[in-house]
mmCIF file of the N, C-alpha and C atoms, coordinates in Angstrom:
data_MODEL
# 
_entry.id   MODEL 
# 
loop_
_atom_site.group_PDB 
_atom_site.id 
_atom_site.type_symbol 
_atom_site.label_atom_id 
_atom_site.label_alt_id 
_atom_site.label_comp_id 
_atom_site.label_asym_id 
_atom_site.label_entity_id 
_atom_site.label_seq_id 
_atom_site.pdbx_PDB_ins_code 
_atom_site.Cartn_x 
_atom_site.Cartn_y 
_atom_site.Cartn_z 
_atom_site.occupancy 
_atom_site.B_iso_or_equiv 
_atom_site.pdbx_formal_charge 
_atom_site.auth_seq_id 
_atom_site.auth_comp_id 
_atom_site.auth_asym_id 
_atom_site.auth_atom_id 
_atom_site.pdbx_PDB_model_num 
ATOM 1   N N  . MET A 1 1  ? -19.943 39.868 19.410 1.00 0.00 ? 1  MET A N  1 
ATOM 2   C CA . MET A 1 1  ? -19.871 38.456 19.081 1.00 0.00 ? 1  MET A CA 1 
ATOM 3   C C  . MET A 1 1  ? -20.243 37.643 20.322 1.00 0.00 ? 1  MET A C  1 
ATOM 4   N N  . THR A 1 2  ? -21.020 36.598 20.109 1.00 0.00 ? 2  THR A N  1 
ATOM 5   C CA . THR A 1 2  ? -21.344 35.682 21.198 1.00 0.00 ? 2  THR A CA 1 
ATOM 6   C C  . THR A 1 2  ? -20.835 34.295 20.831 1.00 0.00 ? 2  THR A C  1 
ATOM 7   N N  . ILE A 1 3  ? -20.287 33.614 21.813 1.00 0.00 ? 3  ILE A N  1 
ATOM 8   C CA . ILE A 1 3  ? -19.785 32.260 21.614 1.00 0.00 ? 3  ILE A CA 1 
ATOM 9   C C  . ILE A 1 3  ? -20.416 31.378 22.680 1.00 0.00 ? 3  ILE A C  1 
ATOM 10  N N  . LYS A 1 4  ? -20.996 30.268 22.227 1.00 0.00 ? 4  LYS A N  1 
ATOM 11  C CA . LYS A 1 4  ? -21.622 29.325 23.148 1.00 0.00 ? 4  LYS A CA 1 
ATOM 12  C C  . LYS A 1 4  ? -21.101 27.926 22.860 1.00 0.00 ? 4  LYS A C  1 
ATOM 13  N N  . VAL A 1 5  ? -20.885 27.192 23.932 1.00 0.00 ? 5  VAL A N  1 
ATOM 14  C CA . VAL A 1 5  ? -20.539 25.785 23.816 1.00 0.00 ? 5  VAL A CA 1 
ATOM 15  C C  . VAL A 1 5  ? -21.743 25.012 24.329 1.00 0.00 ? 5  VAL A C  1 
ATOM 16  N N  . LEU A 1 6  ? -22.299 24.173 23.476 1.00 0.00 ? 6  LEU A N  1 
ATOM 17  C CA . LEU A 1 6  ? -23.449 23.366 23.849 1.00 0.00 ? 6  LEU A CA 1 
ATOM 18  C C  . LEU A 1 6  ? -22.967 21.974 24.227 1.00 0.00 ? 6  LEU A C  1 
ATOM 19  N N  . GLY A 1 7  ? -23.303 21.552 25.439 1.00 0.00 ? 7  GLY A N  1 
ATOM 20  C CA . GLY A 1 7  ? -22.898 20.230 25.884 1.00 0.00 ? 7  GLY A CA 1 
ATOM 21  C C  . GLY A 1 7  ? -23.343 19.966 27.309 1.00 0.00 ? 7  GLY A C  1 
ATOM 22  N N  . THR A 1 8  ? -23.510 18.704 27.617 1.00 0.00 ? 8  THR A N  1 
ATOM 23  C CA . THR A 1 8  ? -24.059 18.326 28.920 1.00 0.00 ? 8  THR A CA 1 
ATOM 24  C C  . THR A 1 8  ? -23.008 18.167 30.008 1.00 0.00 ? 8  THR A C  1 
ATOM 25  N N  . GLY A 1 9  ? -21.764 18.398 29.706 1.00 0.00 ? 9  GLY A N  1 
ATOM 26  C CA . GLY A 1 9  ? -20.720 18.312 30.724 1.00 0.00 ? 9  GLY A CA 1 
ATOM 27  C C  . GLY A 1 9  ? -19.756 17.156 30.529 1.00 0.00 ? 9  GLY A C  1 
ATOM 28  N N  . CYS A 1 10 ? -19.827 16.486 29.395 1.00 0.00 ? 10 CYS A N  1 
ATOM 29  C CA . CYS A 1 10 ? -18.915 15.378 29.121 1.00 0.00 ? 10 CYS A CA 1 
ATOM 30  C C  . CYS A 1 10 ? -17.491 15.905 28.897 1.00 0.00 ? 10 CYS A C  1 
ATOM 31  N N  . ALA A 1 11 ? -16.542 15.000 28.822 1.00 0.00 ? 11 ALA A N  1 
ATOM 32  C CA . ALA A 1 11 ? -15.142 15.386 28.641 1.00 0.00 ? 11 ALA A CA 1 
ATOM 33  C C  . ALA A 1 11 ? -14.930 16.179 27.350 1.00 0.00 ? 11 ALA A C  1 
ATOM 34  N N  . LYS A 1 12 ? -15.580 15.757 26.262 1.00 0.00 ? 12 LYS A N  1 
ATOM 35  C CA . LYS A 1 12 ? -15.432 16.477 24.988 1.00 0.00 ? 12 LYS A CA 1 
ATOM 36  C C  . LYS A 1 12 ? -16.015 17.880 25.090 1.00 0.00 ? 12 LYS A C  1 
ATOM 37  N N  . CYS A 1 13 ? -17.115 18.019 25.818 1.00 0.00 ? 13 CYS A N  1 
ATOM 38  C CA . CYS A 1 13 ? -17.745 19.334 25.982 1.00 0.00 ? 13 CYS A CA 1 
ATOM 39  C C  . CYS A 1 13 ? -16.821 20.281 26.744 1.00 0.00 ? 13 CYS A C  1 
ATOM 40  N N  . ARG A 1 14 ? -16.208 19.766 27.789 1.00 0.00 ? 14 ARG A N  1 
ATOM 41  C CA . ARG A 1 14 ? -15.271 20.590 28.570 1.00 0.00 ? 14 ARG A CA 1 
ATOM 42  C C  . ARG A 1 14 ? -14.049 20.965 27.730 1.00 0.00 ? 14 ARG A C  1 
ATOM 43  N N  . LYS A 1 15 ? -13.582 20.038 26.906 1.00 0.00 ? 15 LYS A N  1 
ATOM 44  C CA . LYS A 1 15 ? -12.422 20.297 26.048 1.00 0.00 ? 15 LYS A CA 1 
ATOM 45  C C  . LYS A 1 15 ? -12.751 21.374 25.011 1.00 0.00 ? 15 LYS A C  1 
ATOM 46  N N  . LEU A 1 16 ? -13.952 21.317 24.427 1.00 0.00 ? 16 LEU A N  1 
ATOM 47  C CA . LEU A 1 16 ? -14.357 22.343 23.467 1.00 0.00 ? 16 LEU A CA 1 
ATOM 48  C C  . LEU A 1 16 ? -14.431 23.705 24.146 1.00 0.00 ? 16 LEU A C  1 
ATOM 49  N N  . GLU A 1 17 ? -14.938 23.753 25.367 1.00 0.00 ? 17 GLU A N  1 
ATOM 50  C CA . GLU A 1 17 ? -14.995 25.016 26.095 1.00 0.00 ? 17 GLU A CA 1 
ATOM 51  C C  . GLU A 1 17 ? -13.585 25.564 26.314 1.00 0.00 ? 17 GLU A C  1 
ATOM 52  N N  . GLU A 1 18 ? -12.646 24.697 26.702 1.00 0.00 ? 18 GLU A N  1 
ATOM 53  C CA . GLU A 1 18 ? -11.249 25.116 26.885 1.00 0.00 ? 18 GLU A CA 1 
ATOM 54  C C  . GLU A 1 18 ? -10.671 25.655 25.575 1.00 0.00 ? 18 GLU A C  1 
ATOM 55  N N  . HIS A 1 19 ? -10.890 24.937 24.483 1.00 0.00 ? 19 HIS A N  1 
ATOM 56  C CA . HIS A 1 19 ? -10.360 25.361 23.174 1.00 0.00 ? 19 HIS A CA 1 
ATOM 57  C C  . HIS A 1 19 ? -10.969 26.699 22.745 1.00 0.00 ? 19 HIS A C  1 
ATOM 58  N N  . ALA A 1 20 ? -12.261 26.873 22.971 1.00 0.00 ? 20 ALA A N  1 
ATOM 59  C CA . ALA A 1 20 ? -12.917 28.129 22.589 1.00 0.00 ? 20 ALA A CA 1 
ATOM 60  C C  . ALA A 1 20 ? -12.337 29.298 23.385 1.00 0.00 ? 20 ALA A C  1 
ATOM 61  N N  . LYS A 1 21 ? -12.142 29.100 24.684 1.00 0.00 ? 21 LYS A N  1 
ATOM 62  C CA . LYS A 1 21 ? -11.569 30.163 25.525 1.00 0.00 ? 21 LYS A CA 1 
ATOM 63  C C  . LYS A 1 21 ? -10.142 30.486 25.096 1.00 0.00 ? 21 LYS A C  1 
ATOM 64  N N  . GLU A 1 22 ? -9.376  29.472 24.744 1.00 0.00 ? 22 GLU A N  1 
ATOM 65  C CA . GLU A 1 22 ? -8.002  29.687 24.283 1.00 0.00 ? 22 GLU A CA 1 
ATOM 66  C C  . GLU A 1 22 ? -7.989  30.441 22.954 1.00 0.00 ? 22 GLU A C  1 
ATOM 67  N N  . ALA A 1 23 ? -8.924  30.129 22.056 1.00 0.00 ? 23 ALA A N  1 
ATOM 68  C CA . ALA A 1 23 ? -9.012  30.823 20.769 1.00 0.00 ? 23 ALA A CA 1 
ATOM 69  C C  . ALA A 1 23 ? -9.357  32.295 20.976 1.00 0.00 ? 23 ALA A C  1 
ATOM 70  N N  . VAL A 1 24 ? -10.280 32.570 21.888 1.00 0.00 ? 24 VAL A N  1 
ATOM 71  C CA . VAL A 1 24 ? -10.650 33.952 22.209 1.00 0.00 ? 24 VAL A CA 1 
ATOM 72  C C  . VAL A 1 24 ? -9.433  34.701 22.747 1.00 0.00 ? 24 VAL A C  1 
ATOM 73  N N  . LYS A 1 25 ? -8.687  34.041 23.627 1.00 0.00 ? 25 LYS A N  1 
ATOM 74  C CA . LYS A 1 25 ? -7.478  34.650 24.205 1.00 0.00 ? 25 LYS A CA 1 
ATOM 75  C C  . LYS A 1 25 ? -6.427  34.897 23.119 1.00 0.00 ? 25 LYS A C  1 
ATOM 76  N N  . THR A 1 26 ? -6.257  33.921 22.229 1.00 0.00 ? 26 THR A N  1 
ATOM 77  C CA . THR A 1 26 ? -5.281  34.047 21.140 1.00 0.00 ? 26 THR A CA 1 
ATOM 78  C C  . THR A 1 26 ? -5.578  35.254 20.259 1.00 0.00 ? 26 THR A C  1 
ATOM 79  N N  . LEU A 1 27 ? -6.869  35.485 20.000 1.00 0.00 ? 27 LEU A N  1 
ATOM 80  C CA . LEU A 1 27 ? -7.275  36.605 19.143 1.00 0.00 ? 27 LEU A CA 1 
ATOM 81  C C  . LEU A 1 27 ? -7.348  37.927 19.902 1.00 0.00 ? 27 LEU A C  1 
ATOM 82  N N  . GLY A 1 28 ? -7.185  37.879 21.218 1.00 0.00 ? 28 GLY A N  1 
ATOM 83  C CA . GLY A 1 28 ? -7.246  39.097 22.021 1.00 0.00 ? 28 GLY A CA 1 
ATOM 84  C C  . GLY A 1 28 ? -8.644  39.685 22.100 1.00 0.00 ? 28 GLY A C  1 
ATOM 85  N N  . LEU A 1 29 ? -9.659  38.847 21.995 1.00 0.00 ? 29 LEU A N  1 
ATOM 86  C CA . LEU A 1 29 ? -11.036 39.319 22.051 1.00 0.00 ? 29 LEU A CA 1 
ATOM 87  C C  . LEU A 1 29 ? -11.487 39.476 23.502 1.00 0.00 ? 29 LEU A C  1 
ATOM 88  N N  . ASP A 1 30 ? -12.320 40.456 23.745 1.00 0.00 ? 30 ASP A N  1 
ATOM 89  C CA . ASP A 1 30 ? -12.844 40.694 25.092 1.00 0.00 ? 30 ASP A CA 1 
ATOM 90  C C  . ASP A 1 30 ? -14.288 40.201 25.157 1.00 0.00 ? 30 ASP A C  1 
ATOM 91  N N  . ILE A 1 31 ? -14.452 38.895 24.980 1.00 0.00 ? 31 ILE A N  1 
ATOM 92  C CA . ILE A 1 31 ? -15.780 38.288 25.052 1.00 0.00 ? 31 ILE A CA 1 
ATOM 93  C C  . ILE A 1 31 ? -15.688 37.015 25.881 1.00 0.00 ? 31 ILE A C  1 
ATOM 94  N N  . SER A 1 32 ? -16.815 36.608 26.430 1.00 0.00 ? 32 SER A N  1 
ATOM 95  C CA . SER A 1 32 ? -16.821 35.391 27.237 1.00 0.00 ? 32 SER A CA 1 
ATOM 96  C C  . SER A 1 32 ? -17.412 34.241 26.427 1.00 0.00 ? 32 SER A C  1 
ATOM 97  N N  . VAL A 1 33 ? -17.079 33.047 26.862 1.00 0.00 ? 33 VAL A N  1 
ATOM 98  C CA . VAL A 1 33 ? -17.611 31.836 26.251 1.00 0.00 ? 33 VAL A CA 1 
ATOM 99  C C  . VAL A 1 33 ? -18.677 31.307 27.201 1.00 0.00 ? 33 VAL A C  1 
ATOM 100 N N  . GLU A 1 34 ? -19.899 31.222 26.694 1.00 0.00 ? 34 GLU A N  1 
ATOM 101 C CA . GLU A 1 34 ? -21.015 30.760 27.520 1.00 0.00 ? 34 GLU A CA 1 
ATOM 102 C C  . GLU A 1 34 ? -21.192 29.254 27.348 1.00 0.00 ? 34 GLU A C  1 
ATOM 103 N N  . LYS A 1 35 ? -21.396 28.544 28.435 1.00 0.00 ? 35 LYS A N  1 
ATOM 104 C CA . LYS A 1 35 ? -21.609 27.089 28.400 1.00 0.00 ? 35 LYS A CA 1 
ATOM 105 C C  . LYS A 1 35 ? -23.092 26.826 28.596 1.00 0.00 ? 35 LYS A C  1 
ATOM 106 N N  . ILE A 1 36 ? -23.696 26.116 27.671 1.00 0.00 ? 36 ILE A N  1 
ATOM 107 C CA . ILE A 1 36 ? -25.118 25.771 27.736 1.00 0.00 ? 36 ILE A CA 1 
ATOM 108 C C  . ILE A 1 36 ? -25.221 24.261 27.986 1.00 0.00 ? 36 ILE A C  1 
ATOM 109 N N  . GLU A 1 37 ? -25.812 23.886 29.126 1.00 0.00 ? 37 GLU A N  1 
ATOM 110 C CA . GLU A 1 37 ? -25.923 22.474 29.474 1.00 0.00 ? 37 GLU A CA 1 
ATOM 111 C C  . GLU A 1 37 ? -27.357 21.961 29.461 1.00 0.00 ? 37 GLU A C  1 
ATOM 112 N N  . ASP A 1 38 ? -28.329 22.853 29.390 1.00 0.00 ? 38 ASP A N  1 
ATOM 113 C CA . ASP A 1 38 ? -29.736 22.463 29.402 1.00 0.00 ? 38 ASP A CA 1 
ATOM 114 C C  . ASP A 1 38 ? -30.104 21.786 28.078 1.00 0.00 ? 38 ASP A C  1 
ATOM 115 N N  . VAL A 1 39 ? -30.616 20.556 28.165 1.00 0.00 ? 39 VAL A N  1 
ATOM 116 C CA . VAL A 1 39 ? -30.902 19.769 26.969 1.00 0.00 ? 39 VAL A CA 1 
ATOM 117 C C  . VAL A 1 39 ? -31.925 20.457 26.064 1.00 0.00 ? 39 VAL A C  1 
ATOM 118 N N  . LYS A 1 40 ? -32.947 21.064 26.633 1.00 0.00 ? 40 LYS A N  1 
ATOM 119 C CA . LYS A 1 40 ? -33.952 21.751 25.809 1.00 0.00 ? 40 LYS A CA 1 
ATOM 120 C C  . LYS A 1 40 ? -33.328 22.928 25.062 1.00 0.00 ? 40 LYS A C  1 
ATOM 121 N N  . SER A 1 41 ? -32.454 23.659 25.729 1.00 0.00 ? 41 SER A N  1 
ATOM 122 C CA . SER A 1 41 ? -31.773 24.783 25.074 1.00 0.00 ? 41 SER A CA 1 
ATOM 123 C C  . SER A 1 41 ? -30.875 24.282 23.947 1.00 0.00 ? 41 SER A C  1 
ATOM 124 N N  . ILE A 1 42 ? -30.175 23.186 24.200 1.00 0.00 ? 42 ILE A N  1 
ATOM 125 C CA . ILE A 1 42 ? -29.301 22.605 23.175 1.00 0.00 ? 42 ILE A CA 1 
ATOM 126 C C  . ILE A 1 42 ? -30.131 22.187 21.961 1.00 0.00 ? 42 ILE A C  1 
ATOM 127 N N  . MET A 1 43 ? -31.247 21.523 22.214 1.00 0.00 ? 43 MET A N  1 
ATOM 128 C CA . MET A 1 43 ? -32.096 21.056 21.117 1.00 0.00 ? 43 MET A CA 1 
ATOM 129 C C  . MET A 1 43 ? -32.737 22.205 20.350 1.00 0.00 ? 43 MET A C  1 
ATOM 130 N N  . SER A 1 44 ? -32.899 23.362 20.996 1.00 0.00 ? 44 SER A N  1 
ATOM 131 C CA . SER A 1 44 ? -33.483 24.519 20.301 1.00 0.00 ? 44 SER A CA 1 
ATOM 132 C C  . SER A 1 44 ? -32.604 24.999 19.148 1.00 0.00 ? 44 SER A C  1 
ATOM 133 N N  . TYR A 1 45 ? -31.316 24.621 19.179 1.00 0.00 ? 45 TYR A N  1 
ATOM 134 C CA . TYR A 1 45 ? -30.394 24.962 18.091 1.00 0.00 ? 45 TYR A CA 1 
ATOM 135 C C  . TYR A 1 45 ? -30.416 23.892 16.993 1.00 0.00 ? 45 TYR A C  1 
ATOM 136 N N  . GLY A 1 46 ? -31.218 22.847 17.191 1.00 0.00 ? 46 GLY A N  1 
ATOM 137 C CA . GLY A 1 46 ? -31.264 21.761 16.219 1.00 0.00 ? 46 GLY A CA 1 
ATOM 138 C C  . GLY A 1 46 ? -30.102 20.799 16.361 1.00 0.00 ? 46 GLY A C  1 
ATOM 139 N N  . VAL A 1 47 ? -29.413 20.873 17.486 1.00 0.00 ? 47 VAL A N  1 
ATOM 140 C CA . VAL A 1 47 ? -28.242 20.033 17.729 1.00 0.00 ? 47 VAL A CA 1 
ATOM 141 C C  . VAL A 1 47 ? -28.682 18.725 18.385 1.00 0.00 ? 47 VAL A C  1 
ATOM 142 N N  . MET A 1 48 ? -28.319 17.620 17.768 1.00 0.00 ? 48 MET A N  1 
ATOM 143 C CA . MET A 1 48 ? -28.662 16.303 18.313 1.00 0.00 ? 48 MET A CA 1 
ATOM 144 C C  . MET A 1 48 ? -27.437 15.575 18.851 1.00 0.00 ? 48 MET A C  1 
ATOM 145 N N  . MET A 1 49 ? -26.248 16.123 18.603 1.00 0.00 ? 49 MET A N  1 
ATOM 146 C CA . MET A 1 49 ? -25.012 15.509 19.077 1.00 0.00 ? 49 MET A CA 1 
ATOM 147 C C  . MET A 1 49 ? -24.123 16.609 19.653 1.00 0.00 ? 49 MET A C  1 
ATOM 148 N N  . THR A 1 50 ? -23.581 16.367 20.817 1.00 0.00 ? 50 THR A N  1 
ATOM 149 C CA . THR A 1 50 ? -22.705 17.349 21.444 1.00 0.00 ? 50 THR A CA 1 
ATOM 150 C C  . THR A 1 50 ? -21.276 16.832 21.413 1.00 0.00 ? 50 THR A C  1 
ATOM 151 N N  . PRO A 1 51 ? -20.313 17.705 21.574 1.00 0.00 ? 51 PRO A N  1 
ATOM 152 C CA . PRO A 1 51 ? -20.446 19.138 21.806 1.00 0.00 ? 51 PRO A CA 1 
ATOM 153 C C  . PRO A 1 51 ? -20.716 19.898 20.511 1.00 0.00 ? 51 PRO A C  1 
ATOM 154 N N  . ALA A 1 52 ? -21.180 21.118 20.679 1.00 0.00 ? 52 ALA A N  1 
ATOM 155 C CA . ALA A 1 52 ? -21.416 21.987 19.526 1.00 0.00 ? 52 ALA A CA 1 
ATOM 156 C C  . ALA A 1 52 ? -20.903 23.384 19.847 1.00 0.00 ? 52 ALA A C  1 
ATOM 157 N N  . LEU A 1 53 ? -20.431 24.067 18.826 1.00 0.00 ? 53 LEU A N  1 
ATOM 158 C CA . LEU A 1 53 ? -19.944 25.436 18.959 1.00 0.00 ? 53 LEU A CA 1 
ATOM 159 C C  . LEU A 1 53 ? -20.894 26.357 18.204 1.00 0.00 ? 53 LEU A C  1 
ATOM 160 N N  . VAL A 1 54 ? -21.365 27.394 18.899 1.00 0.00 ? 54 VAL A N  1 
ATOM 161 C CA . VAL A 1 54 ? -22.291 28.357 18.311 1.00 0.00 ? 54 VAL A CA 1 
ATOM 162 C C  . VAL A 1 54 ? -21.648 29.736 18.365 1.00 0.00 ? 54 VAL A C  1 
ATOM 163 N N  . VAL A 1 55 ? -21.579 30.401 17.215 1.00 0.00 ? 55 VAL A N  1 
ATOM 164 C CA . VAL A 1 55 ? -21.012 31.754 17.140 1.00 0.00 ? 55 VAL A CA 1 
ATOM 165 C C  . VAL A 1 55 ? -22.085 32.666 16.576 1.00 0.00 ? 55 VAL A C  1 
ATOM 166 N N  . ASP A 1 56 ? -22.426 33.700 17.326 1.00 0.00 ? 56 ASP A N  1 
ATOM 167 C CA . ASP A 1 56 ? -23.475 34.644 16.917 1.00 0.00 ? 56 ASP A CA 1 
ATOM 168 C C  . ASP A 1 56 ? -24.757 33.914 16.516 1.00 0.00 ? 56 ASP A C  1 
ATOM 169 N N  . GLU A 1 57 ? -25.141 32.939 17.340 1.00 0.00 ? 57 GLU A N  1 
ATOM 170 C CA . GLU A 1 57 ? -26.377 32.161 17.181 1.00 0.00 ? 57 GLU A CA 1 
ATOM 171 C C  . GLU A 1 57 ? -26.396 31.265 15.939 1.00 0.00 ? 57 GLU A C  1 
ATOM 172 N N  . VAL A 1 58 ? -25.233 31.021 15.333 1.00 0.00 ? 58 VAL A N  1 
ATOM 173 C CA . VAL A 1 58 ? -25.121 30.115 14.193 1.00 0.00 ? 58 VAL A CA 1 
ATOM 174 C C  . VAL A 1 58 ? -24.269 28.919 14.619 1.00 0.00 ? 58 VAL A C  1 
ATOM 175 N N  . VAL A 1 59 ? -24.803 27.718 14.450 1.00 0.00 ? 59 VAL A N  1 
ATOM 176 C CA . VAL A 1 59 ? -24.073 26.505 14.815 1.00 0.00 ? 59 VAL A CA 1 
ATOM 177 C C  . VAL A 1 59 ? -22.919 26.318 13.815 1.00 0.00 ? 59 VAL A C  1 
ATOM 178 N N  . LYS A 1 60 ? -21.695 26.254 14.347 1.00 0.00 ? 60 LYS A N  1 
ATOM 179 C CA . LYS A 1 60 ? -20.507 26.138 13.494 1.00 0.00 ? 60 LYS A CA 1 
ATOM 180 C C  . LYS A 1 60 ? -19.937 24.725 13.457 1.00 0.00 ? 60 LYS A C  1 
ATOM 181 N N  . THR A 1 61 ? -19.979 24.011 14.587 1.00 0.00 ? 61 THR A N  1 
ATOM 182 C CA . THR A 1 61 ? -19.497 22.627 14.619 1.00 0.00 ? 61 THR A CA 1 
ATOM 183 C C  . THR A 1 61 ? -20.417 21.803 15.502 1.00 0.00 ? 61 THR A C  1 
ATOM 184 N N  . VAL A 1 62 ? -20.532 20.512 15.174 1.00 0.00 ? 62 VAL A N  1 
ATOM 185 C CA . VAL A 1 62 ? -21.373 19.599 15.942 1.00 0.00 ? 62 VAL A CA 1 
ATOM 186 C C  . VAL A 1 62 ? -20.661 18.254 16.071 1.00 0.00 ? 62 VAL A C  1 
ATOM 187 N N  . GLY A 1 63 ? -20.659 17.724 17.294 1.00 0.00 ? 63 GLY A N  1 
ATOM 188 C CA . GLY A 1 63 ? -20.176 16.370 17.512 1.00 0.00 ? 63 GLY A CA 1 
ATOM 189 C C  . GLY A 1 63 ? -18.676 16.177 17.456 1.00 0.00 ? 63 GLY A C  1 
ATOM 190 N N  . LYS A 1 64 ? -17.923 17.256 17.503 1.00 0.00 ? 64 LYS A N  1 
ATOM 191 C CA . LYS A 1 64 ? -16.463 17.130 17.474 1.00 0.00 ? 64 LYS A CA 1 
ATOM 192 C C  . LYS A 1 64 ? -15.835 18.255 18.271 1.00 0.00 ? 64 LYS A C  1 
ATOM 193 N N  . VAL A 1 65 ? -14.549 18.097 18.541 1.00 0.00 ? 65 VAL A N  1 
ATOM 194 C CA . VAL A 1 65 ? -13.798 19.124 19.259 1.00 0.00 ? 65 VAL A CA 1 
ATOM 195 C C  . VAL A 1 65 ? -12.742 19.673 18.308 1.00 0.00 ? 65 VAL A C  1 
ATOM 196 N N  . PRO A 1 66 ? -13.049 20.794 17.650 1.00 0.00 ? 66 PRO A N  1 
ATOM 197 C CA . PRO A 1 66 ? -12.048 21.380 16.751 1.00 0.00 ? 66 PRO A CA 1 
ATOM 198 C C  . PRO A 1 66 ? -10.856 21.908 17.549 1.00 0.00 ? 66 PRO A C  1 
ATOM 199 N N  . SER A 1 67 ? -9.721  21.970 16.897 1.00 0.00 ? 67 SER A N  1 
ATOM 200 C CA . SER A 1 67 ? -8.514  22.490 17.550 1.00 0.00 ? 67 SER A CA 1 
ATOM 201 C C  . SER A 1 67 ? -8.659  23.986 17.807 1.00 0.00 ? 67 SER A C  1 
ATOM 202 N N  . VAL A 1 68 ? -7.802  24.498 18.652 1.00 0.00 ? 68 VAL A N  1 
ATOM 203 C CA . VAL A 1 68 ? -7.788  25.944 18.915 1.00 0.00 ? 68 VAL A CA 1 
ATOM 204 C C  . VAL A 1 68 ? -7.571  26.691 17.604 1.00 0.00 ? 68 VAL A C  1 
ATOM 205 N N  . LYS A 1 69 ? -6.666  26.183 16.782 1.00 0.00 ? 69 LYS A N  1 
ATOM 206 C CA . LYS A 1 69 ? -6.360  26.808 15.483 1.00 0.00 ? 69 LYS A CA 1 
ATOM 207 C C  . LYS A 1 69 ? -7.611  26.874 14.603 1.00 0.00 ? 69 LYS A C  1 
ATOM 208 N N  . ASP A 1 70 ? -8.389  25.791 14.582 1.00 0.00 ? 70 ASP A N  1 
ATOM 209 C CA . ASP A 1 70 ? -9.612  25.769 13.775 1.00 0.00 ? 70 ASP A CA 1 
ATOM 210 C C  . ASP A 1 70 ? -10.652 26.753 14.300 1.00 0.00 ? 70 ASP A C  1 
ATOM 211 N N  . ILE A 1 71 ? -10.749 26.856 15.620 1.00 0.00 ? 71 ILE A N  1 
ATOM 212 C CA . ILE A 1 71 ? -11.707 27.802 16.201 1.00 0.00 ? 71 ILE A CA 1 
ATOM 213 C C  . ILE A 1 71 ? -11.278 29.237 15.916 1.00 0.00 ? 71 ILE A C  1 
ATOM 214 N N  . VAL A 1 72 ? -9.992  29.500 15.959 1.00 0.00 ? 72 VAL A N  1 
ATOM 215 C CA . VAL A 1 72 ? -9.485  30.835 15.604 1.00 0.00 ? 72 VAL A CA 1 
ATOM 216 C C  . VAL A 1 72 ? -9.937  31.181 14.181 1.00 0.00 ? 72 VAL A C  1 
ATOM 217 N N  . LYS A 1 73 ? -9.822  30.239 13.250 1.00 0.00 ? 73 LYS A N  1 
ATOM 218 C CA . LYS A 1 73 ? -10.258 30.479 11.865 1.00 0.00 ? 73 LYS A CA 1 
ATOM 219 C C  . LYS A 1 73 ? -11.754 30.786 11.811 1.00 0.00 ? 73 LYS A C  1 
ATOM 220 N N  . ILE A 1 74 ? -12.545 30.068 12.599 1.00 0.00 ? 74 ILE A N  1 
ATOM 221 C CA . ILE A 1 74 ? -13.993 30.291 12.630 1.00 0.00 ? 74 ILE A CA 1 
ATOM 222 C C  . ILE A 1 74 ? -14.313 31.689 13.137 1.00 0.00 ? 74 ILE A C  1 
ATOM 223 N N  . LEU A 1 75 ? -13.565 32.152 14.124 1.00 0.00 ? 75 LEU A N  1 
ATOM 224 C CA . LEU A 1 75 ? -13.859 33.422 14.777 1.00 0.00 ? 75 LEU A CA 1 
ATOM 225 C C  . LEU A 1 75 ? -13.355 34.640 14.003 1.00 0.00 ? 75 LEU A C  1 
ATOM 226 N N  . GLN A 1 76 ? -12.386 34.441 13.129 1.00 0.00 ? 76 GLN A N  1 
ATOM 227 C CA . GLN A 1 76 ? -11.853 35.568 12.362 1.00 0.00 ? 76 GLN A CA 1 
ATOM 228 C C  . GLN A 1 76 ? -12.846 35.993 11.301 1.00 0.00 ? 76 GLN A C  1 
ATOM 229 N N  . PRO A 1 77 ? -12.940 37.325 11.064 1.00 0.00 ? 77 PRO A N  1 
ATOM 230 C CA . PRO A 1 77 ? -13.895 37.813 10.046 1.00 0.00 ? 77 PRO A CA 1 
ATOM 231 C C  . PRO A 1 77 ? -13.503 37.417 8.635  1.00 0.00 ? 77 PRO A C  1 
# 
């Protein structure tokens, strides 16, 4: 599983990264959360508003910071 947080470094982007890492820890997963800040890379996902959460190369959320609980639900099979 790959998890990416797309964002340019704003407060919401940092908060989403924190929530994603906490969700990974909660589930006991041994994976890292990658932060993508390059605008061209972000746009390659079709994302026009940040922050965005990408799981296994599929955009799951855009323009909001879901709670840790919500991210846990996204990550569970």
